Structure formats: C-alpha cells, structure tokens
A tleap script that builds the chain and sets N, CA, C and O, in Angstrom:
source leaprc.protein.ff14SB
mol = sequence {
  NMET ARG LEU HIE ILE GLU TYR PHE ASP GLN
  ASN GLU THR PHE ALA GLY LEU LEU PRO ARG
  GLU GLY ILE VAL GLU GLY THR PRO SER CYS
  ALA ASP SER SER HIE ILE TRP HIE LEU LEU
  ARG LEU ASP ASN PRO VAL PHE TYR GLU SER
  THR GLU TYR SER HIE PHE LEU LEU ALA SER
  ARG TRP GLU GLY HIE HIE ILE GLY GLU PRO
  GLU PRO THR SER VAL PHE ILE LEU LEU VAL
  PRO SER SER PHE GLU GLN VAL ALA ASP GLY
  PHE SER HIE LYS GLN PHE LEU HIE VAL ALA
  TRP GLY MET ALA SER VAL ARG CTHR
}
set mol.1.N position { 8.039 4.909 27.522 }
set mol.1.CA position { 8.912 5.903 26.911 }
set mol.1.C position { 8.312 7.287 27.176 }
set mol.1.O position { 7.111 7.505 27.011 }
set mol.2.N position { 9.161 8.195 27.582 }
set mol.2.CA position { 8.744 9.573 27.843 }
set mol.2.C position { 9.122 10.436 26.642 }
set mol.2.O position { 10.251 10.375 26.154 }
set mol.3.N position { 8.155 11.249 26.165 }
set mol.3.CA position { 8.391 12.098 24.997 }
set mol.3.C position { 8.177 13.569 25.327 }
set mol.3.O position { 7.367 13.927 26.182 }
set mol.4.N position { 8.919 14.395 24.632 }
set mol.4.CA position { 8.793 15.852 24.662 }
set mol.4.C position { 8.303 16.266 23.277 }
set mol.4.O position { 8.918 15.907 22.273 }
set mol.5.N position { 7.204 17.015 23.213 }
set mol.5.CA position { 6.609 17.423 21.938 }
set mol.5.C position { 6.676 18.938 21.819 }
set mol.5.O position { 6.181 19.665 22.680 }
set mol.6.N position { 7.294 19.402 20.739 }
set mol.6.CA position { 7.367 20.826 20.427 }
set mol.6.C position { 6.582 21.096 19.153 }
set mol.6.O position { 6.322 20.186 18.366 }
set mol.7.N position { 6.209 22.349 18.959 }
set mol.7.CA position { 5.495 22.752 17.747 }
set mol.7.C position { 6.446 22.760 16.554 }
set mol.7.O position { 7.622 23.103 16.682 }
set mol.8.N position { 5.909 22.370 15.371 }
set mol.8.CA position { 6.699 22.402 14.140 }
set mol.8.C position { 6.026 23.242 13.056 }
set mol.8.O position { 6.669 24.122 12.484 }
set mol.9.N position { 4.738 22.993 12.757 }
set mol.9.CA position { 4.093 23.716 11.655 }
set mol.9.C position { 2.599 23.397 11.596 }
set mol.9.O position { 2.113 22.498 12.282 }
set mol.10.N position { 1.894 24.143 10.774 }
set mol.10.CA position { 0.521 23.905 10.330 }
set mol.10.C position { -0.595 24.480 11.196 }
set mol.10.O position { -1.755 24.384 10.795 }
set mol.11.N position { -0.318 25.074 12.359 }
set mol.11.CA position { -1.398 25.652 13.156 }
set mol.11.C position { -0.803 26.570 14.218 }
set mol.11.O position { -0.535 26.149 15.344 }
set mol.12.N position { -0.603 27.824 13.844 }
set mol.12.CA position { 0.019 28.788 14.762 }
set mol.12.C position { -0.804 28.983 16.032 }
set mol.12.O position { -0.243 29.272 17.089 }
set mol.13.N position { -2.120 28.830 15.947 }
set mol.13.CA position { -2.971 28.968 17.127 }
set mol.13.C position { -2.625 27.916 18.171 }
set mol.13.O position { -2.607 28.204 19.368 }
set mol.14.N position { -2.352 26.703 17.720 }
set mol.14.CA position { -2.026 25.605 18.627 }
set mol.14.C position { -0.601 25.725 19.177 }
set mol.14.O position { -0.295 25.166 20.230 }
set mol.15.N position { 0.256 26.439 18.481 }
set mol.15.CA position { 1.674 26.542 18.863 }
set mol.15.C position { 1.851 27.003 20.305 }
set mol.15.O position { 2.770 26.553 20.990 }
set mol.16.N position { 0.987 27.890 20.769 }
set mol.16.CA position { 1.092 28.408 22.127 }
set mol.16.C position { 0.813 27.385 23.217 }
set mol.16.O position { 1.098 27.635 24.388 }
set mol.17.N position { 0.256 26.228 22.842 }
set mol.17.CA position { -0.048 25.180 23.818 }
set mol.17.C position { 1.084 24.172 23.980 }
set mol.17.O position { 1.005 23.258 24.801 }
set mol.18.N position { 2.117 24.348 23.202 }
set mol.18.CA position { 3.279 23.459 23.265 }
set mol.18.C position { 4.474 24.249 23.772 }
set mol.18.O position { 4.479 25.473 23.645 }
set mol.19.N position { 5.489 23.606 24.343 }
set mol.19.CA position { 5.754 22.166 24.386 }
set mol.19.C position { 4.931 21.461 25.461 }
set mol.19.O position { 4.396 22.084 26.378 }
set mol.20.N position { 4.852 20.137 25.312 }
set mol.20.CA position { 4.194 19.231 26.264 }
set mol.20.C position { 5.049 17.981 26.419 }
set mol.20.O position { 5.851 17.642 25.549 }
set mol.21.N position { 4.859 17.306 27.543 }
set mol.21.CA position { 5.529 16.026 27.766 }
set mol.21.C position { 4.516 15.012 28.260 }
set mol.21.O position { 3.456 15.355 28.783 }
set mol.22.N position { 4.880 13.746 28.076 }
set mol.22.CA position { 4.017 12.681 28.550 }
set mol.22.C position { 4.663 11.326 28.359 }
set mol.22.O position { 5.814 11.208 27.937 }
set mol.23.N position { 3.882 10.305 28.685 }
set mol.23.CA position { 4.327 8.911 28.626 }
set mol.23.C position { 3.543 8.178 27.542 }
set mol.23.O position { 2.322 8.310 27.456 }
set mol.24.N position { 4.247 7.405 26.715 }
set mol.24.CA position { 3.586 6.584 25.700 }
set mol.24.C position { 2.908 5.416 26.411 }
set mol.24.O position { 3.556 4.636 27.109 }
set mol.25.N position { 1.593 5.312 26.221 }
set mol.25.CA position { 0.814 4.238 26.843 }
set mol.25.C position { 0.653 3.034 25.930 }
set mol.25.O position { 0.334 1.941 26.396 }
set mol.26.N position { 0.869 3.221 24.641 }
set mol.26.CA position { 0.698 2.103 23.726 }
set mol.26.C position { 0.888 2.519 22.287 }
set mol.26.O position { 1.082 3.695 21.979 }
set mol.27.N position { 0.829 1.530 21.408 }
set mol.27.CA position { 0.943 1.762 19.963 }
set mol.27.C position { -0.212 1.036 19.271 }
set mol.27.O position { -0.008 -0.006 18.647 }
set mol.28.N position { -1.427 1.588 19.384 }
set mol.28.CA position { -2.576 0.922 18.776 }
set mol.28.C position { -2.469 0.927 17.255 }
set mol.28.O position { -1.993 1.892 16.657 }
set mol.29.N position { -2.915 -0.156 16.646 }
set mol.29.CA position { -2.887 -0.236 15.181 }
set mol.29.C position { -4.077 0.535 14.618 }
set mol.29.O position { -5.165 0.548 15.194 }
set mol.30.N position { -3.840 1.167 13.490 }
set mol.30.CA position { -4.847 2.005 12.841 }
set mol.30.C position { -5.403 1.271 11.623 }
set mol.30.O position { -4.646 0.706 10.833 }
set mol.31.N position { -6.723 1.281 11.475 }
set mol.31.CA position { -7.380 0.565 10.380 }
set mol.31.C position { -7.170 1.239 9.032 }
set mol.31.O position { -7.220 0.572 7.999 }
set mol.32.N position { -6.937 2.549 9.022 }
set mol.32.CA position { -6.896 3.275 7.753 }
set mol.32.C position { -5.621 4.101 7.572 }
set mol.32.O position { -5.632 5.127 6.892 }
set mol.33.N position { -4.534 3.654 8.179 }
set mol.33.CA position { -3.248 4.331 8.042 }
set mol.33.C position { -2.138 3.308 8.257 }
set mol.33.O position { -2.234 2.446 9.130 }
set mol.34.N position { -1.094 3.412 7.458 }
set mol.34.CA position { 0.038 2.491 7.617 }
set mol.34.C position { 1.078 3.015 8.610 }
set mol.34.O position { 2.068 2.337 8.884 }
set mol.35.N position { 0.860 4.214 9.150 }
set mol.35.CA position { 1.786 4.787 10.130 }
set mol.35.C position { 1.749 4.004 11.442 }
set mol.35.O position { 0.743 3.378 11.776 }
set mol.36.N position { 2.851 4.049 12.171 }
set mol.36.CA position { 2.899 3.500 13.527 }
set mol.36.C position { 2.488 4.625 14.472 }
set mol.36.O position { 3.191 5.628 14.602 }
set mol.37.N position { 1.344 4.449 15.129 }
set mol.37.CA position { 0.792 5.478 16.004 }
set mol.37.C position { 1.167 5.200 17.454 }
set mol.37.O position { 1.164 4.055 17.906 }
set mol.38.N position { 1.491 6.277 18.176 }
set mol.38.CA position { 1.834 6.203 19.596 }
set mol.38.C position { 0.803 7.013 20.375 }
set mol.38.O position { 0.532 8.168 20.047 }
set mol.39.N position { 0.235 6.405 21.400 }
set mol.39.CA position { -0.722 7.086 22.263 }
set mol.39.C position { 0.040 7.678 23.444 }
set mol.39.O position { 0.570 6.949 24.283 }
set mol.40.N position { 0.088 9.002 23.500 }
set mol.40.CA position { 0.852 9.718 24.520 }
set mol.40.C position { -0.095 10.300 25.562 }
set mol.40.O position { -0.925 11.151 25.242 }
set mol.41.N position { 0.026 9.843 26.820 }
set mol.41.CA position { -0.736 10.435 27.922 }
set mol.41.C position { 0.025 11.665 28.396 }
set mol.41.O position { 1.158 11.564 28.868 }
set mol.42.N position { -0.599 12.809 28.269 }
set mol.42.CA position { 0.048 14.073 28.616 }
set mol.42.C position { 0.158 14.245 30.129 }
set mol.42.O position { -0.739 13.848 30.874 }
set mol.43.N position { 1.256 14.837 30.574 }
set mol.43.CA position { 1.415 15.160 31.994 }
set mol.43.C position { 0.331 16.137 32.441 }
set mol.43.O position { -0.189 16.043 33.553 }
set mol.44.N position { 0.002 17.071 31.561 }
set mol.44.CA position { -1.044 18.062 31.815 }
set mol.44.C position { -1.914 18.154 30.572 }
set mol.44.O position { -1.387 18.244 29.463 }
set mol.45.N position { -3.238 18.135 30.729 }
set mol.45.CA position { -4.107 18.164 29.550 }
set mol.45.C position { -3.979 19.472 28.773 }
set mol.45.O position { -3.537 20.494 29.297 }
set mol.46.N position { -4.376 19.403 27.522 }
set mol.46.CA position { -4.420 20.562 26.637 }
set mol.46.C position { -5.877 21.007 26.534 }
set mol.46.O position { -6.768 20.176 26.361 }
set mol.47.N position { -6.120 22.301 26.638 }
set mol.47.CA position { -7.453 22.847 26.411 }
set mol.47.C position { -7.411 23.585 25.085 }
set mol.47.O position { -6.718 24.594 24.948 }
set mol.48.N position { -8.155 23.079 24.106 }
set mol.48.CA position { -8.131 23.644 22.756 }
set mol.48.C position { -9.555 23.730 22.237 }
set mol.48.O position { -10.278 22.734 22.210 }
set mol.49.N position { -9.950 24.920 21.828 }
set mol.49.CA position { -11.293 25.175 21.296 }
set mol.49.C position { -12.369 24.611 22.223 }
set mol.49.O position { -13.264 23.887 21.787 }
set mol.50.N position { -12.265 24.951 23.500 }
set mol.50.CA position { -13.245 24.623 24.538 }
set mol.50.C position { -13.350 23.139 24.878 }
set mol.50.O position { -14.330 22.719 25.492 }
set mol.51.N position { -12.369 22.350 24.495 }
set mol.51.CA position { -12.366 20.922 24.806 }
set mol.51.C position { -11.052 20.559 25.486 }
set mol.51.O position { -9.992 21.082 25.142 }
set mol.52.N position { -11.144 19.652 26.459 }
set mol.52.CA position { -9.952 19.156 27.149 }
set mol.52.C position { -9.466 17.887 26.461 }
set mol.52.O position { -10.253 16.994 26.151 }
set mol.53.N position { -8.160 17.822 26.229 }
set mol.53.CA position { -7.531 16.658 25.596 }
set mol.53.C position { -6.452 16.119 26.531 }
set mol.53.O position { -5.547 16.848 26.937 }
set mol.54.N position { -6.559 14.838 26.864 }
set mol.54.CA position { -5.623 14.216 27.802 }
set mol.54.C position { -4.502 13.456 27.102 }
set mol.54.O position { -3.483 13.136 27.713 }
set mol.55.N position { -4.697 13.168 25.815 }
set mol.55.CA position { -3.744 12.358 25.060 }
set mol.55.C position { -3.510 12.948 23.671 }
set mol.55.O position { -4.373 13.626 23.113 }
set mol.56.N position { -2.341 12.680 23.134 }
set mol.56.CA position { -2.044 12.896 21.715 }
set mol.56.C position { -1.871 11.525 21.067 }
set mol.56.O position { -1.364 10.590 21.687 }
set mol.57.N position { -2.296 11.421 19.818 }
set mol.57.CA position { -1.884 10.309 18.964 }
set mol.57.C position { -0.811 10.868 18.053 }
set mol.57.O position { -1.026 11.887 17.396 }
set mol.58.N position { 0.336 10.222 18.004 }
set mol.58.CA position { 1.490 10.715 17.255 }
set mol.58.C position { 1.970 9.659 16.274 }
set mol.58.O position { 1.988 8.468 16.584 }
set mol.59.N position { 2.361 10.109 15.082 }
set mol.59.CA position { 2.999 9.227 14.100 }
set mol.59.C position { 4.069 10.030 13.381 }
set mol.59.O position { 3.885 11.214 13.099 }
set mol.60.N position { 5.179 9.385 13.089 }
set mol.60.CA position { 6.270 10.058 12.385 }
set mol.60.C position { 5.832 10.450 10.980 }
set mol.60.O position { 5.190 9.671 10.276 }
set mol.61.N position { 6.188 11.661 10.585 }
set mol.61.CA position { 5.897 12.150 9.237 }
set mol.61.C position { 7.011 11.795 8.262 }
set mol.61.O position { 6.804 11.825 7.049 }
set mol.62.N position { 8.176 11.463 8.775 }
set mol.62.CA position { 9.357 11.269 7.936 }
set mol.62.C position { 9.598 9.790 7.680 }
set mol.62.O position { 9.742 9.006 8.618 }
set mol.63.N position { 9.643 9.415 6.425 }
set mol.63.CA position { 9.909 8.030 6.049 }
set mol.63.C position { 11.289 7.612 6.561 }
set mol.63.O position { 12.267 8.343 6.407 }
set mol.64.N position { 11.352 6.444 7.162 }
set mol.64.CA position { 12.616 5.932 7.677 }
set mol.64.C position { 12.995 6.453 9.050 }
set mol.64.O position { 14.030 6.067 9.593 }
set mol.65.N position { 12.176 7.322 9.620 }
set mol.65.CA position { 12.414 7.855 10.964 }
set mol.65.C position { 11.272 7.406 11.865 }
set mol.65.O position { 10.113 7.396 11.449 }
set mol.66.N position { 11.598 7.037 13.091 }
set mol.66.CA position { 10.597 6.504 14.000 }
set mol.66.C position { 10.622 7.248 15.327 }
set mol.66.O position { 11.673 7.703 15.779 }
set mol.67.N position { 9.465 7.363 15.936 }
set mol.67.CA position { 9.371 7.933 17.277 }
set mol.67.C position { 10.136 7.027 18.234 }
set mol.67.O position { 9.972 5.807 18.215 }
set mol.68.N position { 10.964 7.630 19.061 }
set mol.68.CA position { 11.732 6.867 20.039 }
set mol.68.C position { 13.191 6.702 19.675 }
set mol.68.O position { 13.984 6.222 20.484 }
set mol.69.N position { 13.557 7.098 18.454 }
set mol.69.CA position { 14.968 7.037 18.060 }
set mol.69.C position { 15.735 8.172 18.737 }
set mol.69.O position { 15.123 9.123 19.226 }
set mol.70.N position { 17.070 8.084 18.772 }
set mol.70.CA position { 17.862 9.126 19.444 }
set mol.70.C position { 17.629 10.536 18.880 }
set mol.70.O position { 17.619 11.508 19.636 }
set mol.71.N position { 17.444 10.651 17.569 }
set mol.71.CA position { 17.220 11.963 16.960 }
set mol.71.C position { 15.726 12.301 16.959 }
set mol.71.O position { 14.898 11.413 16.754 }
set mol.72.N position { 15.368 13.572 17.184 }
set mol.72.CA position { 13.959 13.969 17.107 }
set mol.72.C position { 13.390 13.689 15.715 }
set mol.72.O position { 14.127 13.646 14.730 }
set mol.73.N position { 12.083 13.503 15.650 }
set mol.73.CA position { 11.415 13.306 14.369 }
set mol.73.C position { 10.155 14.157 14.309 }
set mol.73.O position { 9.524 14.434 15.329 }
set mol.74.N position { 9.801 14.564 13.102 }
set mol.74.CA position { 8.573 15.318 12.895 }
set mol.74.C position { 7.383 14.367 12.983 }
set mol.74.O position { 7.424 13.253 12.461 }
set mol.75.N position { 6.313 14.824 13.658 }
set mol.75.CA position { 5.148 13.968 13.882 }
set mol.75.C position { 3.847 14.675 13.523 }
set mol.75.O position { 3.741 15.901 13.579 }
set mol.76.N position { 2.859 13.861 13.152 }
set mol.76.CA position { 1.474 14.311 13.098 }
set mol.76.C position { 0.973 14.323 14.537 }
set mol.76.O position { 1.249 13.393 15.296 }
set mol.77.N position { 0.240 15.369 14.920 }
set mol.77.CA position { -0.373 15.431 16.247 }
set mol.77.C position { -1.882 15.368 16.081 }
set mol.77.O position { -2.486 16.258 15.481 }
set mol.78.N position { -2.493 14.312 16.616 }
set mol.78.CA position { -3.939 14.169 16.675 }
set mol.78.C position { -4.355 14.297 18.129 }
set mol.78.O position { -3.672 13.792 19.020 }
set mol.79.N position { -5.471 14.968 18.373 }
set mol.79.CA position { -5.941 15.197 19.734 }
set mol.79.C position { -6.956 14.136 20.145 }
set mol.79.O position { -7.883 13.825 19.397 }
set mol.80.N position { -6.770 13.586 21.344 }
set mol.80.CA position { -7.698 12.599 21.903 }
set mol.80.C position { -8.401 13.252 23.096 }
set mol.80.O position { -7.754 13.571 24.094 }
set mol.81.N position { -9.729 13.455 23.000 }
set mol.81.CA position { -10.446 14.111 24.097 }
set mol.81.C position { -10.342 13.332 25.405 }
set mol.81.O position { -10.258 12.103 25.405 }
set mol.82.N position { -10.350 14.060 26.513 }
set mol.82.CA position { -10.319 13.420 27.831 }
set mol.82.C position { -11.519 12.507 28.027 }
set mol.82.O position { -11.436 11.528 28.770 }
set mol.83.N position { -12.633 12.814 27.373 }
set mol.83.CA position { -13.851 12.009 27.509 }
set mol.83.C position { -13.784 10.696 26.731 }
set mol.83.O position { -14.628 9.822 26.926 }
set mol.84.N position { -12.792 10.546 25.852 }
set mol.84.CA position { -12.661 9.335 25.040 }
set mol.84.C position { -12.098 8.226 25.917 }
set mol.84.O position { -11.036 8.383 26.518 }
set mol.85.N position { -12.809 7.104 25.991 }
set mol.85.CA position { -12.441 6.057 26.947 }
set mol.85.C position { -11.175 5.301 26.580 }
set mol.85.O position { -10.340 5.046 27.448 }
set mol.86.N position { -11.013 4.937 25.305 }
set mol.86.CA position { -9.873 4.108 24.935 }
set mol.86.C position { -9.617 4.223 23.440 }
set mol.86.O position { -10.555 4.301 22.646 }
set mol.87.N position { -8.348 4.234 23.063 }
set mol.87.CA position { -7.965 4.121 21.658 }
set mol.87.C position { -7.490 2.685 21.472 }
set mol.87.O position { -6.394 2.317 21.894 }
set mol.88.N position { -8.335 1.885 20.835 }
set mol.88.CA position { -8.054 0.455 20.698 }
set mol.88.C position { -7.525 0.146 19.306 }
set mol.88.O position { -7.644 0.956 18.387 }
set mol.89.N position { -6.935 -1.045 19.164 }
set mol.89.CA position { -6.515 -1.516 17.846 }
set mol.89.C position { -7.694 -1.439 16.887 }
set mol.89.O position { -8.831 -1.745 17.246 }
set mol.90.N position { -7.399 -1.021 15.653 }
set mol.90.CA position { -8.429 -0.889 14.635 }
set mol.90.C position { -9.087 0.479 14.601 }
set mol.90.O position { -10.067 0.675 13.884 }
set mol.91.N position { -8.556 1.436 15.376 }
set mol.91.CA position { -9.135 2.783 15.372 }
set mol.91.C position { -8.937 3.433 14.002 }
set mol.91.O position { -8.087 3.004 13.221 }
set mol.92.N position { -9.721 4.464 13.719 }
set mol.92.CA position { -9.553 5.271 12.513 }
set mol.92.C position { -8.934 6.604 12.906 }
set mol.92.O position { -9.408 7.265 13.830 }
set mol.93.N position { -7.887 6.996 12.215 }
set mol.93.CA position { -7.269 8.292 12.535 }
set mol.93.C position { -8.229 9.443 12.244 }
set mol.93.O position { -8.036 10.552 12.742 }
set mol.94.N position { -9.260 9.184 11.442 }
set mol.94.CA position { -10.250 10.216 11.110 }
set mol.94.C position { -11.165 10.534 12.291 }
set mol.94.O position { -11.899 11.522 12.251 }
set mol.95.N position { -11.132 9.708 13.346 }
set mol.95.CA position { -11.924 9.949 14.554 }
set mol.95.C position { -11.384 11.131 15.351 }
set mol.95.O position { -12.090 11.687 16.192 }
set mol.96.N position { -10.142 11.514 15.093 }
set mol.96.CA position { -9.458 12.482 15.937 }
set mol.96.C position { -9.007 13.692 15.127 }
set mol.96.O position { -8.687 13.580 13.944 }
set mol.97.N position { -8.988 14.839 15.778 }
set mol.97.CA position { -8.604 16.092 15.138 }
set mol.97.C position { -7.094 16.140 14.907 }
set mol.97.O position { -6.304 16.069 15.848 }
set mol.98.N position { -6.710 16.262 13.628 }
set mol.98.CA position { -5.288 16.481 13.301 }
set mol.98.C position { -5.050 17.973 13.464 }
set mol.98.O position { -5.501 18.773 12.645 }
set mol.99.N position { -4.344 18.344 14.519 }
set mol.99.CA position { -4.258 19.746 14.912 }
set mol.99.C position { -2.993 20.440 14.422 }
set mol.99.O position { -3.013 21.646 14.179 }
set mol.100.N position { -1.888 19.699 14.270 }
set mol.100.CA position { -0.625 20.346 13.883 }
set mol.100.C position { 0.438 19.290 13.608 }
set mol.100.O position { 0.223 18.090 13.780 }
set mol.101.N position { 1.586 19.784 13.177 }
set mol.101.CA position { 2.795 18.968 13.101 }
set mol.101.C position { 3.670 19.362 14.282 }
set mol.101.O position { 3.706 20.525 14.685 }
set mol.102.N position { 4.370 18.385 14.828 }
set mol.102.CA position { 5.259 18.657 15.949 }
set mol.102.C position { 6.602 17.984 15.757 }
set mol.102.O position { 6.836 17.309 14.755 }
set mol.103.N position { 7.478 18.176 16.725 }
set mol.103.CA position { 8.763 17.475 16.791 }
set mol.103.C position { 8.768 16.685 18.092 }
set mol.103.O position { 8.560 17.238 19.172 }
set mol.104.N position { 9.011 15.376 17.970 }
set mol.104.CA position { 9.023 14.494 19.139 }
set mol.104.C position { 10.449 14.075 19.457 }
set mol.104.O position { 11.202 13.662 18.575 }
set mol.105.N position { 10.806 14.186 20.725 }
set mol.105.CA position { 12.116 13.716 21.172 }
set mol.105.C position { 11.943 12.946 22.476 }
set mol.105.O position { 11.044 13.224 23.270 }
set mol.106.N position { 12.821 11.977 22.674 }
set mol.106.CA position { 12.775 11.132 23.866 }
set mol.106.C position { 13.396 11.875 25.038 }
set mol.106.O position { 14.422 12.542 24.902 }
set mol.107.N position { 12.750 11.745 26.198 }
set mol.107.CA position { 13.273 12.294 27.455 }
set mol.107.C position { 13.614 11.129 28.368 }
set mol.107.O position { 12.909 10.120 28.397 }
set mol.108.N position { 14.690 11.276 29.103 }
set mol.108.CA position { 15.075 10.210 30.031 }
set mol.108.C position { 14.909 10.655 31.465 }
set mol.108.O position { 15.186 9.886 32.385 }
savepdb mol mol.pdb
quit
C-alpha cells in the first residue's frame, strides 16, 4: 500500500519536512500499544535534528478509523532511523521519537 503523509499538528518545526510518500512494508505488533502500527518506507529519507530517518511508524489516532481506508485518517508519526536494522514484532513504541501528528491517505 502506498501512503501520502501530510502534516497535521504538534510540531511546527517538523511541518516543513512534509508531505512525504512511501510504501508500507509491514504491520509489526507493538508490545506496549494496542494501536495497529504501519511501517512506512519513505521514498526519500527525512533529515531531522542531524539524523537521517528512512521509515515512519504510523498508527491511526482516531478510534474506528484505520490507515488504508478510502478517507484520510489522522496518525501518530514516529521516526525510525536509517541505522535501525528492523522493526520486529514485539517492538516498543517508546524506542522511537514521536515527532508529530499527520494525515495519511492512500495513493494509487
């Protein structure tokens, strides 16, 4: 699934780095969150606070709304450093920087 991510709220500094697009590589289960997380490989990495990030971890913020539905949904955006080898099942969302809220929509 291809997603388009736009800025929504919570970090005006990060807003200038969006929009971004990428491909969902998986939905790893999180050990300390009931949200459904999507690992998005970005078409182009994000450089934020002197670190390169190749992936976002995204989860819908809105109850009853899911990433991938026809209508856009608000998401938590967590940054996954390019140096991070893999986000596997059982990961902790606390391992990653929650940088902002975004809006995710499907691209075809």
